[in-house]
N, C-alpha and C positions, 0 to 999 in steps of 0.2 A: 638275419634273422630280429633284430633288436624290432621292439619293445619286449617281446617273450622272454628271447638269450641274449647275451653278451659275449665276446669272446672272453674264454676261461671257465667259461660256466663248466660244470663235470656233469653228466649224463650218463644215465645206464638204458643202454642201451641192447634190441634182439637183433642178431646178425638173421641176415634173410638165407634162404636155402631155395631149392626148388621147391620145393614142397609150403613154403608158406601159402599162408593165406595170404587172398588179394587183400592189395591194400585199400584203407576205407579214409577218405574224405574227411580231414581235417586231420590226419595220424602225422606228423611230425618224421621225415621222413630222413633220413643220413645217405649221402647219394656223391655218384663221381657229374660232377657236368662236362658237357663237349669244351673244346677245348677254345681259346678265345680268338677272334676274327683271323691273329695273328700265328699260333698255331700253340701259342704257349698255353699249356697244360692250367688248369685252376683248381685249386684246393677243394678237397671233399666241402663239403656243405649239409648244413641243415635245413631243409625247406618244407612246407606244409604243402602235401598233397591235397589238392582239389576232386582229383577224380580221372576215371581214364581218360586216355588221348581221345581227342573231338574226331569227329569224320572217322571212324573207324580205323584209322590210326592204331599199331601196338606204341605200348607203355603207358606213362602215366603223365598229366600235367601239376605240376608244382608253382607256387605262386611263392613271395617273399610274406613279411610279414609288416616291412615296411617298403611301403612303394617308390620313397625316393630315392632309396638305395641300392643294389646288389644285382643279382640274376633273377632270373627263372626262364619259367614257361614262354612269358609271353615275346623272350630278348632268343631264346635256343630252340623253343622246342618241346615238343615230347622226349620225357628221358623215360630213355630204353629200360625195362625189366631186368637187365642183368646191371645196369646202374644202379638201382635202389642197394645199396648194401647193408642197409638195418633199418629201424623204427626204434624208434626215441618210446623208452617205457615208464621214466623217472627224471627229473631232476635232482639231482643228488649236494652240486655246493652251487655257491652260496647258499646262503640259508633262506635267500627271500626267494630262492626255486626249488625251496623242496616242496614237490609235486610229484604225482602217479596221474598214469591216464587210465580211465576204469574203462573194464574191459564188460562185453554183453555178454553175458551168461545164453551158451544154446536155447532157444523158446522165444529171445529179444527179454528175456526180463531183466533189469539193471539189478547188479548186486546189490547187497544192502538193506 
């Protein structure tokens, strides 16, 4: 997820449950990617959700922030809803990462 996140960054996440709200475009999600072409498991990853899977497929379309490196839906297809483990709420460490996700209140108004 460079340049947004780097290895070792500490994030506050909200784990998803069957009753969690649908993901919104732009959300950073913690997810399990499908195994590689040789069958080896890929590490748990953070990717940016761009929306529901296209063409009526189930799941979510995710992309990386660095188009020159990494794996995303362009290479593995849509990510199943069960493989989206959590959403990122805030970056906690290092200090350059201190940020939080702003949530919309019901009714469509921004807080603040």
